[in-house]
N, C-alpha and C positions, 0 to 999 in steps of 0.2 A: 220827492219833487223833481221835476224834469227842468232842465235849464236850456237857455238859448244855445249854448255851445253844443249840447247833445243834438238838438234838432238840426243845427247846421251840419253836423257830422252825418246824421241820418240822410239828409238830402244829398250830400256828396256821395255817400255810399250807394244810394239807390238810383242815382242818376247814371244812383242806387235807391084812441078808440074810435076811429072813424073809418071810412071806406076801406079800400084795399081788395075788394072782391074781384074775381076774374071776369073777363068778358070774352065773347066769341071773337077770337082774333082771325083776321083774314089770312087764310093759308096761301102761301105763294104758289104760282103755277108749278114750280118744281117739286112741290110736296108729293104729288102722285107719280113722279118719275124717278127712275133710278139714276145714280150718278153717271152711269155710262151713257145715258140718253141726253145728258146736258151738254150744251156747247155755247160758246161765246159768239153771239150773232152781231154784236156791235161793240166797238172799243174806241174810246176817244180820250185824248189828253185834256186835263183840266188844270187851269192855273189862274189864281186871283192875284193880280199884281200887288205886291206889298202885303199880301194876306196869307196866313197859315190856315189851311183847310183842316178842321177838327173832326167833323163827322157828317154823315149823310142821314137825313131825317128818315123815320120809319116808313113813310110813304114814298120815298125816293124823289120827292119834289125839291127839297132844299138842301143846301150845304151850310153848315155852321162854320164861320170863319173868324179868326182873331186877326184884326188889322189895325195897326197904329192906335193901340190903347182903346179900341172899340170892339164890341161884339157884333158881328154882322151875319146876315142871312142872304144867300145868293140863290137864284133859281138854278137848279142843277142842269136843266136842259139848255138854257141860253147863257148861263153865267151872268145874268143881269142882277144887279144889286137890288134886293128887296128892301132892306133896311140896315142901317149901321147906327148903333147906339153907343155914345161915349160912356165909358165907365167912370168918368169923373175922378180919376186918381185911384180908383180901386184896382187892386191886382186881381187877375183872373186865374183861378186854379183850372188849368186845362183839363185835368182828370175829372173835374166835377161837372163838366158841361153835359147835360142830359136832356134829350128830347122827350116831350110828352108823347104818349101813345098816339094821339091824333095829329102830331106834327105841328101843332099850333103854338106851342110855348117851349121855351128853353129854360131849364133850371141850372143855376150855377152858384158857386161860393167864391169868396176871396181866397187868395193863395197863402193861407196860414203856414203850411209846411215849409215854404221857402222864405217868406218875408215876415212871418210872425204877426201878420195883420189880423186884427179881430175880424172874424168871418161870420157873415150872415147868409141866409138862404134867399136868393133872388130869383124872380121869374121875369122873363122877357117875352112879350107878345110878338109873334112873328109878323103880324099884320101891321102893327104900328111902331114897334120898337119900345113900347112903354115898359119901364122897369117897376117892379113891385117887390119891396122887401117884406118877405113873409115872417121873418124872425127878428125884427128890429128890436134891439135891446138898449137903444139910446147911446151906444158906444160906436164910434166911427173910426176905422183905420187905427185901432188901438194896437200898440206893440207891447210885448211882454217887457216888464220892468218899467213901464211908463208910470208916472206919478199922477195921483189924483183920481185914479179909477178904482173904485171899491170892488166892482164885479164885472166880469166879462164872460160872455157866452160864445164859445168857438164852435160854429156849425160847419160840418164838412160832409161831403159825398152824398148829395141828394139823389134819391132814386124814386121813380114814379110807380105807384100801384098800377096793376094792369088796367084798371078802369079809368085811370087818369084823375081820380078824385082826391088822392092823398099822396103826400110825399113823405118818405122815410129818410131820416138823416142821422148822422152821428154828432153828438154834442159833448164838448168838454167844457167844464165850468171852472173858472178861476175866481176865488173870492178872498179878499183880504190878503192877496199875495200867495195863497195856497191853492193847489189844484184839488178838485173834488171828483176826479175820475172822468170816465167816458160812459155815456149812455146812448141808447138809440131812442129817437123821438119820432113822432109823426105829426104832421100839420095838414089841415085841409088846403087844397090847392087854391080855393077861393078865399082863403084867409081865415084866421082864427087862432085860438091858443094852441101852442104845441103841447103835446101830451107825451109823457115818458112811457116808453114801451118796455125797455129792458135795460138794467144796469149791467155794463160790461166789466168795468173796473171801478174800484173805490177811490183810487188816488191818481193813477197815471193817465194823462190826457192823450188824445189823438192816437189811440191804439187801433181805431177803425178809420182808416184814412184813404183807402182805395176800393176795397171789395165790400159792396153792400147791394143787395138786390132782393126782389120778390120772386116767388114762384109764379108761373103763368096763371095759375088758378087763384092767386092772391091769398092762399092759406098759410104759406110759410115765408119766412125771411131767411136770408143767408148772408153771412159776413165773415171777414177774416180778422182775427185778433192778432195784431202784430205789435208786440211790445218792443221797446228799444233794447230789452234784455233778451237775447236769443234763447236763453235757458229758461225763460218763464214757462211753467208747465202748461198754462192755458193757451199758449200760442197755437194758431192753426185755423182751420175752416170750421165754421159753426152753422147750425140751423136752429130755428125756433119757430113756434107757432106765430102767426101774424100778430097776436096780442101779446107776445113776449113770453108765453108759457113754454115750459119744457125745453129750455136751451140745451143743446147737445153738440159736443164736438164731433165732427165727422172725420177730420183728418188733422193729425199733428205732424211734427217733424219725424219722418221715418228714415231719413238718410242725412247724416251730418254734412256730407259733401253737397247735397242739394239744398239743405237748410229749410227755411220756412216756405210752406206752400201758400199761394195766394189764389183765391177764387176769381176766375176770369169770366165765367159764363155758366148759366144753368139752362139745360135743355127745356124747351117749351113743353116737352112730354113729361118732364119731371123725373127722368130716369138717369140722366148723366150730368155731371158737372165737369167743366173744363178747368183744369188747374195749371197755373203757371208758376214755376219756381223763379220768380222775378229777381230777387236779390242775387241768386246764383247766376242767372242769365246776364245780368248787368256786370257782374264781377268777372265772369270767365269768357263771355262772348260765345260765338259759335264754336262748338267742339266737334271733331270727327265722330260721327255715329252716336252722338249724345243729344237727347231731346230734353229740353227744359219744360215741355208741356206733357201733361198726363190727363187721362180720362178717369174720373172717379164714378163708379157705379153706385148710385144713391140707394139702391135696394140691397146690394150685397156687400158694399164697402170695398170691393176690389179696385185696385189702382193699376192702370196699365199705361206705360209710356206711349205717347203718340209718335209712331214711327212709320216708315214706309209699310203699307199694307200688302204690297205684292210680294211674291216669292223671290223676285229678282234680288240677288245680293249685290248691293251697290253702296259704296261709301258715300255718306251724305253729310252735309253741314246744316244744322237746324234741329228741329223745326224752328223757323224764324218768326212766324206769327200764325195765329189760328183764331177761328170764330165758328160758332155753331149756326146752322141755318135757322131762319125764322120759325120753322115748324119743329125743329129739333131732331129731324131724321138724318141729317148729314152734318159733316164738318168740312170746313174750308181751311186749307193751310198752305204755307209757303215753305219750301226747303230748297237746298241747292245740292245737287250731286257733286262729288269731288271733281268730276269732269262734265262740263256742260253748263247750261244756263239755269237761272232760277226758275222754279216751277210753281204755278198755282194749281193746287189739286183739290178736287172735291171727292169725298168719300161717303158711302152709305155706312151709318153707324151699326146697323144690324148685320149686314153681309160683309162689310169691309171691302166691297167692290169700289173701285175708284177710277178717276179719270183726270188726266192732265188737261186743264182748261187753256192755259196760256203759259208761254215761256218768255222770260225777260232776260236780256243781257245784263242789265243793271239791276242792283237790288231794289226791290219795291215791297211796300207793305210792312217794312221793318221800321220799328220805332223804339226809342228809348223811353217813351211815355207809356205808362201803364194803360192797357186796354184800348189803344188807339192805333190807327194805321190800316185796319181791315174791317169793312162793314159789309154785311149782306142783309138787305132789307126786303120788305114784303112784296114788292113788285119784281123781285129777282134782279134788282140792280146791285152791283158790287162796287164798292169804292176801295181802291188800292192806293195807299199813299205812296208818293215818290220818295226817293232816297233822302231828299233834303227836308221833306215834310211840308214844303210850300207849294207842291203841285202833286198831281196824281193821275189815276186813270179811273174812268167810269166804264164798267162792263155791263152788258145786258145778256142775261142767260135765256136760253130757249131750247126746246126740244126739236125745233124745225131747222 
């Protein structure tokens, strides 16, 4: 059994049968161009007074913003408020906020990892702000150790199927004061019963708490198993068929200094996965010539550190953040030379040709929150979070 004390320690350390089919995704204009041909043609500061910008919608039209215990949507172009919905005392897990593929809905859960609140899977409509609880179990804001609750379902990390019809999420069940493990479930976005896809653990809860996603064709699911015990043999990055069959560990702990690998992104081409050694990065911070990001070849299993691709020998700090392009042909990352400004760099994954897009005097795109701070969306807009997390930059890419 896991207790409240352990979860609190974990947080401090880390601070430290439905749909799912693929759809034809709109390739960004940059897909047919090399990294060397890309340039930033527009750049502007964005800031929402009193609000923390969480992410940019897939179509580049909206910004998701946390503001004064509400979840808001702002127009990216004008920074006009579209809607703000009060969370009515519910805590928001920032890592859980996930845009639907059509940019019309946002999925999220309560913040169980920090506050131990009983957590359901919610949808918010961008047009109206209407909230819909997809996994209501009749328990509201339940805390571990509370009396009078026979059973609670803790739902975490929703992720949309490529066709937007289904949500995959991780569920931990507590019954009669005892944990019954962690499983992956799916539920129709329009509502209905949640169905178990895969049992991950028999007893330990919340072992899938950040990394969970689909392949672009909807045929596979990927997740990170992160037990509170670093020596658990099953820890690492896993994949399975979309129906839960044939689970297979792709990557475990290969270096004790780096520790547990976390899945950060999977290429739309299905050939590469971006890995972040998140606990090590949070513990040690930027180290000279050390990258806590790696690229995993999903076909060969080879694992390569994400470092400077050019032949120039230069001492660097980082990589500080990274994300894959919407079509999967490129990677965007931020690093800092020992001498000079922070650099936002785009690289072709096949040729390793790369291009410095922008230089920043102040740190940007760097976040202590998993998977946040750097977005590249389908219209070739890039969001780069500011150093404080409450402002940032919107960049437009072009070949002209």
